[in-house]
N, C-alpha and C positions, 0 to 999 in steps of 0.2 A: 494702678493697682485697682481702681474702682471698676475698670472694664472687666477684669478678671473676676472680681467679686460679684459684679452684677450679670455677667454672662457665663458663669461657670458651667450652667447646664448645657448651653450652646457648644461650649469648647469641649466639654465631656462628650457629647453626642458626635461631634465632628471626629474626635479621637477614635471613638468606638467604630464610627462608619469607615474611617481609614484602615483600622485593623481587619474590618469585614471585607473591604475590598482588596487588601492584601492577600487575605486568606482566599478569597474567590479566585483571584488572579494566579496564585500558586497552584490551586486545583486545576484551572483551566490549562497552564503551563505543563503540568505532570500529564495531563490527558492527551495534550498534543504531542508531547514527547513519546508516550506509549503509542499513540496512533502511528506516529513516523515509523517507530521501530516495528509495529506489527505490520506495517506495509512493505517494509524492508525484508521482513521474514517470509511475507507471502511472495514477494517478487522472486526471493531466491529459490523458494520451492517450485514455483512456477518455471523458473529458469532450468532447474535440474530436470524436471519432468519434460519439458519441451525438449532439451537435450537428448533425454533418453528416448522419446518417442521418434525423433529424427534419426538418431543413429540406428534404432532397430528397423526403421523403414528403409534406410539406406543399405544396412546388411541384407534384408530381405528382397531388396529390389522394387518393392512396392509398398504402397501406402494403403492400409485397410480404410474403408469408409468411416468406420467408427472412430478411428484414430484421427483422421482428418477433421472431424467434427470436434472432437476434444482438443486437437492441437490448435485450430482456428480459435476456439473459445479462450484457451490458455493464453495464446499469444495476444489476443486483444486485450485481455485483462492485464497481462505482462506489460504492454505498453501503456496502458491507461495508468498503471502505478508507476509509471516513469522509467520503465526499462529501456536500456540503452540499445543501440542499433546492432550489437554484435550478434543478437539472436536473430535479427531480420534476414540476414543472408542465409542462415540455417534453414529458417522457416520457409523463405522463398524457394530454395533448392529443394526442399523436401515436398512441397505441394506440387512441384513439377513432375514427381515420380508418378508412374501409372497407379491408378487406384483400382482397388479391388474389393468386392463385397465378399465378405467371408460368410461361410455357411454356418 
């Protein structure tokens, strides 16, 4: 009992520090969860747009230069965000199409 009586301030500060660490950890965990969800949402939007560009190019029979630049940027970002290989085949097929500069 003497230890508690003599070191009550030390014990109190340890408890407060533990609470602060738990609070900080919960903030960090929530931030990481939101970041992961944000990355998934962005990856999904990129996937949809990549598919749209590829299907339009396939339908027209050519790939406009501006679309090639956008497609390449989106594909690289998609892969960097952990995109799977399903889009890779579509991307590779589309960049093989003839390219045309639109006026």
